[in-house]
N, C-alpha and C positions, 0 to 999 in steps of 0.2 A: 746691858746689850743690844737688845732688843730696840729700847729708845734710842740709844746713839745713831742705830742705823737708820732708824726711822729720819733723826735728825736730818744727816749724811744725805740721804735720800731726797729730802726735800730741797736741801740746797744745791744739789746737782741738780735735780730736774727744773728747776727756778730759774737756772741759768742759761738755759736752752731757751728761753723765753726772749724776745728781739723786741725792742732795745733790752738793756739788762733790766732785771729784777730789782725794786726796790724794797730794802728789810727796815724792819722797826722793830723797835724794843717792846716785849709785851711784861703783863702783871707775873708776879711772882708764882701765882696759882699754876700748875703746868707747867713748871719750869720757865718762868718769864720773869723778865724785871721790868719795876716800876722806875721812872727817873724822876728827881727833882726838878723844878725849873732852875733857870740861870740867868742874870740880865747882864748878858753881853751882846755887842753890836755886830752886826754882818750886814750881809745882802739883804734886800728886801725885794721881791717880785711886787711891781705897782699894779694892785688888785684893788677893785673898791671893796671900802668896809661893809658890813653887812649893816641896814639899814634897822630903823628900831621898829619895833613889834608893833604891828598895827592893833590900835585899840578895838576890842571888841563890840560889834554893833548888835549881838545876839547873846541871848543868855548863853553862858559858856558849856561846852559841851564836855565830856569825858573824850579822853583821845581815843578811847575803843570806839564811842559813838563816830567820832569824827573820822577814823580810819572808814569806817563800815559806810559812813558818808561819801567819800571822798575817793576816788583813784589812789591804787595804794602807793607809798611811796617809794619814791625811785630815787636814791642815791650813791654818786660816785666819790671816791675819798683819795685823795693823793697826799705824798709828803714824802721827804729825803729819807736816805736810809737813818734809824735812829730817831725819827722824829716822833714819835709814839703812835704812828698810825695803827698800828697792832689793836694796841690796847683800846683807843677809842672806837675800834670796830666790833672788839666785844661789847664795851658798854654799850656802845648803841644796837648791836643785837638784842642784848638783855631788855632792855627800855621799850624798844621801837616793835619788836617782833619779826623784823624784816630776815630775809635770806640774805647770809652773807656770802658774796661769791668771789673768790680769789682765784684768778689765772693759771696762778701754779698749782693751786691746790685741784684744779678742774683737768689739768697737764694730767698729774702723778693719776687721778682717778681715771679717765679715761684709758691711761694705758693699763693700768691695774686689769680694769673693766674690758679691754681687748676690742673694744668699741671700732670703728672704721676712722675715725680722727683720731684715736689713740695709737693705733696701727700707723697711720702714717706721720704721726709726730715721732714714734718709737727710731722710725727707720731714721730719721734726720739725727735724732739723737745720737744712734750709734754709730753714724759716720762722725760724729763729734759737730753737727753743724747745727745753726739755730733754726727753731721751729720756724714755718712762713707764717706770716698776719694771718692770710686765710684760714688757715688750720686752727690756729686759736680763737679766731672771732667766731669761726662755726661752733664752736665750746662753747664760749660765752654765749652768744645766741640762743643755743640748744638749752643753757642752761637755765636763761632768764625766761623762755619759754613753757618752761615746767610748770603744774599746776601752784606748788607752793608759792614760787615765785610771783608769779600771777595774781594769786589771792592777797599772799602776806606783803608783797612789796619788795625790793632788793637792796643791798649794799655791795657795789661793785669796786673790790679793793684793790687799788694800784693800777688799775684798766679802765682807760685805754693808758699807753705810754707813749705814745707817738702821733703826728697829725694824722697818716695812715691808717691807723688803728682806730683812731675818732671818727674817720668820713667812712671808713668800713660801717662801721656802729650807725652814724648817720643817715647811710643808705638803706640800713635795714629797719629804720624808725625807732632805734634804739636811742633815747636821751633821758637825763637826767631831771629830776626838778629841781637837786641843786648839786655843786661840785664842791666839796669841801677840801681845802687847801690848808694842811698845815702848815707852819711858817716857824723855823727854830735856827737861829743864827748857828752859820757852818762852824763856829769855834765847840758850840756845845754839841754838835752832833759830832764831829771829829772825839772829843773826850766820848760821849757814852759808846762810840763804835772800837776806839780802842782799846777801852778797858773791858772791852767782853772778853767772857771766858765760858766755856763748856764743858762739864762735866761727863766725860765719853760713857760712864757707866751708868748713869741716871738719865741723860740726856736734859739736866736742869741748865739752866743760863744765869752765870753769875755777872756782877761788875766788881772790880777791886776796888772801887770806891764807893759805891752806891747800893751794891749788894754782895757783899763780900763771902765768901764761904765760909759755913760754921765751923771748921775745924781744920788744922796744919794736913791732916790727911787727904781730905777732900781738894785742899788749896794745890797740895803735890801730884796729882793727877790733871788739874785741870789743863785742856786745851786753847791755842785760840785759832780761830778761821783764818785761813791765810791770806785772806784778803780784808781782815781786820786790822790792819796797819793803816797808819794815817797817809802813805802814800798813795794806797790804793783807795783809800775811802773820799780821797778828797778827786781822784778820778771819777769813782762814782758819783760823788756829788754834780761833776762839771757835767757829767752825761745826764744826771736827773734833772738839773736846771736847763739845759737845750732842750729834753724831750718837754717838759713841763711848760717851756715859753713857746713851745709849737703847740701848744693845746688851747691856748689863751684865744686865739680868735674863733675857735671850734664851740669853747664853753664861755665865752666873755659876759651872756646875760643871766649865766646861773652860776658863775664860779665864785665863792667867797673864801678870803683866807681869814684863818683862825691862828692866832697867837698861841704857839705851841711849848715857849719857853715858861711856861708856868706849871703850875701842879695838876696834876692827872684830874683832878676835881674841878679845877678851876678851867681847864680845856674843854672838859665834858659839858659842865654848866651853859658855856656859850654855844658848843654844837647841839646841846638840848634846847636851845631857847630859835637857833635857826630851823632845825627840825619840825618843832613844835608850830613856828611860823608858818612853814612850807605847809603842813598838815591843815592849819586851821585857812589857808586860801584855797586850797583846793576843796576843801569842804563847804566853802561859800560858792565857788563855781558850781558843786552841784547844786546846792540849795536854790540859785538862783537861775540855774537852768529851767 
């Protein structure tokens, strides 16, 4: 019951972020779901494909040495609902040791801690209003300036969501080395979301097709989120595309699209190459300075 209440709280608080939060499927570990890829066609944002990895000009260094020589890695990642963004965030964090920062998680933590930002956010939430951008931006800024993020680098998950939020971060000189955009065809996204179910007793997330419940007893008590319907997910996708489109002009020099309708390992292999290349470039700048 405690875990189901926690899951409900997470959904509720993230819905107060403006614009609408983006959800993503996650691993089965910890009550999350992995989805296989699918070869279906849909819209595709016109973004530059990542360039080939630069050949090494010096003796290869370990990632630990590269990270120590260069500035810490700074990454932003975005993806539509059920694009697998959460899964990739966990893999990136485990491989590169960056601090994973989610605006929704920050909002819940600030409210729980009773900080000034949290108190202000709670006032808006209690009135059923969206939390203003400036409050969330302050939360993100404060978190990014903490020692662990400064020393180890950061992974900003699903934020910014709009042009105004992006410009607020730019004003604060908060800019990523790379902006990863996961692309998955709409048909597959809808299938992933519509089939998603929650066990209210354990908080574990299932999928009727890809990760079915272990028994009929569990299946009988599964519930579906009110917005996990085809109609609502299509509206969420439309909002997502509008918001992502507004970010392109801000991050056009660092944004890279990653094919997300393949296996989890294949998606991460591509992301791993991109991040490793970014680290190498940062190390080269330090070495040549």
